C-alpha positions in Angstrom: 85.5 55.6 171.4 87.3 57.9 173.7 90.9 57.0 174.1 91.5 60.0 176.2 89.0 59.2 178.9 89.8 55.5 178.7 93.4 56.1 179.5 92.5 58.5 182.3 90.2 55.9 183.8 93.0 53.3 183.7 95.4 55.8 185.3 92.8 56.4 188.0 93.7 52.9 189.2 97.4 53.7 189.5 100.4 55.1 187.7 101.3 53.4 184.4 103.9 53.8 181.6 103.0 54.0 177.9 103.3 50.4 176.9 101.5 49.4 180.1 98.6 51.7 179.3 98.4 50.1 175.8 98.3 46.6 177.3 95.7 47.6 179.9 93.5 49.2 177.2 93.8 46.0 175.1 92.9 43.8 178.1 89.8 45.8 178.8 88.6 46.0 175.2 89.6 42.6 173.8 92.0 44.3 171.4 89.0 45.3 169.3 90.5 48.8 168.7 94.2 48.3 168.9 96.1 51.5 169.8 99.7 52.2 168.6 102.2 53.5 171.1 102.5 56.8 169.3 98.8 57.4 169.8 99.2 56.7 173.5 102.1 59.1 174.0 100.4 61.8 171.9 97.3 61.5 174.1 99.4 61.5 177.3 101.1 64.7 176.1 97.7 66.4 175.5 96.5 65.2 178.9 99.6 66.6 180.5 99.1 69.9 178.7 95.5 70.0 180.0 96.6 69.4 183.6 94.9 66.0 183.8 98.0 63.9 184.2 101.6 64.5 185.3 104.8 62.8 184.1 106.8 61.0 186.8 110.4 60.2 186.9 111.9 57.3 184.8 112.6 54.1 186.7 115.8 52.0 186.4 114.4 50.5 183.2 113.6 53.8 181.6 109.8 53.6 182.1 108.2 56.9 182.6 105.2 56.5 184.8 102.2 58.8 184.4 100.0 59.9 187.3 96.5 61.2 187.2 95.8 64.6 188.8 92.6 65.6 190.7 91.2 67.4 187.6 91.9 64.1 185.8 89.9 62.2 188.4 87.1 64.6 188.0 87.0 64.1 184.2 86.9 60.3 184.7 84.0 60.6 187.1 82.2 63.0 184.7 82.8 60.6 181.8 81.5 57.6 183.7 78.5 59.5 185.0 77.3 60.9 181.6 75.4 58.7 179.2 76.8 58.6 175.6 74.6 60.5 173.2 75.0 59.3 169.7 74.7 62.3 167.4 72.8 62.3 164.2 75.7 63.9 162.4 78.1 61.0 162.9 79.8 60.1 159.6 79.2 56.6 158.5 81.4 55.8 155.4 79.0 53.1 154.2 75.9 55.4 154.5 77.7 58.2 152.7 78.9 55.9 149.9 75.4 54.4 149.3 73.6 57.8 149.5 76.0 59.3 146.9 75.8 56.1 144.7 72.0 56.2 144.8 72.1 59.7 143.2 74.7 59.0 140.5 73.3 58.4 137.1 74.3 55.1 135.7 75.2 53.5 139.0 73.2 50.5 140.1 72.8 51.3 143.8 70.7 48.1 144.4 73.6 46.0 143.2 76.0 47.9 145.5 73.6 47.2 148.4 73.4 43.5 147.4 77.2 43.1 147.3 77.6 45.0 150.5 75.1 42.8 152.2 77.0 39.6 151.2 80.1 41.0 152.7 78.4 42.3 155.8 76.6 38.9 156.3 79.9 37.0 156.0 81.5 39.3 158.6 78.6 38.9 161.0 78.9 35.1 160.7 82.6 35.3 161.4 82.0 37.6 164.4 79.4 35.2 165.8 81.6 32.2 165.3 84.6 33.8 167.0 82.6 35.1 170.0 80.7 31.9 171.1 83.2 31.2 173.9 82.7 34.5 175.6 79.0 34.1 176.4 79.3 33.2 180.1 82.4 33.8 182.1 83.5 34.7 185.6 86.9 36.1 184.4 86.9 39.9 184.4 89.1 40.2 181.2 86.9 37.8 179.3 83.7 39.6 180.5 85.1 43.0 179.4 86.1 41.5 176.1 82.7 40.0 175.6 81.0 43.3 176.2 82.9 44.9 173.4 82.5 42.0 171.1 78.8 41.8 171.7 78.5 45.5 170.8 80.3 44.7 167.5 78.0 41.8 166.7 74.9 43.9 167.5 76.2 46.7 165.2 76.8 44.2 162.4 73.2 42.9 162.8 71.9 46.4 162.7 73.9 47.1 159.5 72.3 44.0 157.8 68.8 45.2 158.8 69.5 48.6 157.4 70.8 47.2 154.2 67.7 45.1 153.8 65.6 48.2 154.5 67.6 50.1 151.9 67.2 47.4 149.3 63.4 47.6 149.8 63.5 51.4 149.3 65.6 51.1 146.2 63.2 48.6 144.8 60.4 51.2 145.1 62.3 53.8 143.1 63.5 53.4 139.6 67.3 54.1 139.4 67.1 56.6 136.5 64.6 58.7 138.3 66.8 59.0 141.4 69.9 60.2 139.5 71.0 63.8 140.2 72.8 65.9 137.6 75.2 68.6 138.7 73.4 71.7 140.0 73.6 74.9 137.9 73.3 77.1 140.9 76.4 78.8 142.2 77.1 77.8 145.7 77.3 80.5 148.3 80.5 81.1 150.1 80.8 80.4 153.8 79.7 77.7 156.1 76.5 75.9 155.1 73.5 76.4 157.4 73.0 73.3 159.6 69.6 71.9 160.1 68.4 71.9 163.7 67.3 68.5 165.0 64.1 68.8 167.0 
């Protein structure tokens, strides 16, 4: 999620103050990823530093309105024009936990997967139940909210499929054979060599 570009895109519609930006972001994402006001102002400060927005004068209520600059508009257009490429190196806390657990002697990784699947299945059912009303709407806010919520549901479904796949893989490998003891090799100093993805 790019808070930076999202805020710029909202400012491209017109000048806003911090709390207003937060409310607009929430309207457009269904409050799925709530932002705190500190995060908004830190982002605005960085955008100003980078010449993408400028700070206006405070109004009679003390609201400081932020205005997008031409370079900011260019960044918004670039962001909207470029497809999102999900990188293979994205850290997934669940994948890391289960990968490490599967290599630890004495840990029943299959049980961890089973318990995780129960929780993930319950979350998916809650997501499905709470999003039934968003299926068809002509309201722009409801439509935007449903786009985000549907993405969350699809990700939860994918997580369940992955957990089922992992359970099948673990059933094929006896747990003791998969355990790794600590390496006796001294690690080399410096950055590790990264594998290139073809």
